[in-house]
Structure formats: C-alpha cells, structure tokens
Steps between C-alpha positions, in 0.01 A plus 500: 500500500531877470836660430520862609714764341733626772604863545849579629565864593825658615388674820837598644858535382729565797749728326530879496395511134208254550642309204667162533851475364606231256436381148125453555435801719147572619323806637230543761158474341594259223246222452561158352232250407592140574326231299628168369808681367745735666410870494554681171732797453623689686519174692637405839840393621529122506572495874193712574278279282636195678401658835143589398427186298380272785257767623381588149447132418298448818286805431452399138336168585325566834230730629696586814824423681515489882765771521332754269438840655209693351526309171873543445839369608816712509821330388847655535761425234812307607707819497263653756448817298169446321160409645248347261127485579341186354121488455238341278370721223132565567211586274531871582842539339593506133765231556240255630457161344419150610531186296288193552731204469372152435794289612321172434468568127860621479635157599 
C-alpha cells in the first residue's frame, strides 16, 4: 500500500487582514505537510486539523476520492473563516514523498 504525503494550503482567510485570529493564527499561503503525525510548527489549530483530518487520511491512502475536484478538496474550518486546500504531494514538488507500506509484515 502506498501512503502519500498530503499538502494542506491555506487558500483563503475571510477576514480584512487575511490572517486568522486566535492562538494558532494562520495566513493565506501557508502550507502544511500532513504525514503520519500532525503538521509541524507553525502548526494548525486543533479544530481546523480535526476538520481536515478525514479528507487528508483518505487522500493519504487512496489514489482518488469521488469528490475530488482537479486533484484537490477544499475544507472550511469550523469557524468558517479559513479555507484549506488538501491535495496529494506530487513528484513535481519539493514536498513530495510516498512511502511503500507493507502492512502484512507489520502485523
């Protein structure tokens, strides 16, 4: 089974400053890489990570989801202020990586 590295980009912050308020604020253009662990610093708000996790998990372990549009899925945080674009990292980007997992030998 192949596990893809997943790219999560902040594509829109619906505030006048284009910066999300709060303790883990984010700005348009920030990119997080989602692997087996949560994204590293600067990190995401817990509620936002909880919202993107099902999509990121599906993209990590599949080659395509039925509701993908042009290779990505947009997810809005629970507060309704931030839109995250979730996509698989591909070979053309520096954040690309796939892992070949042998689940049989891991058991």
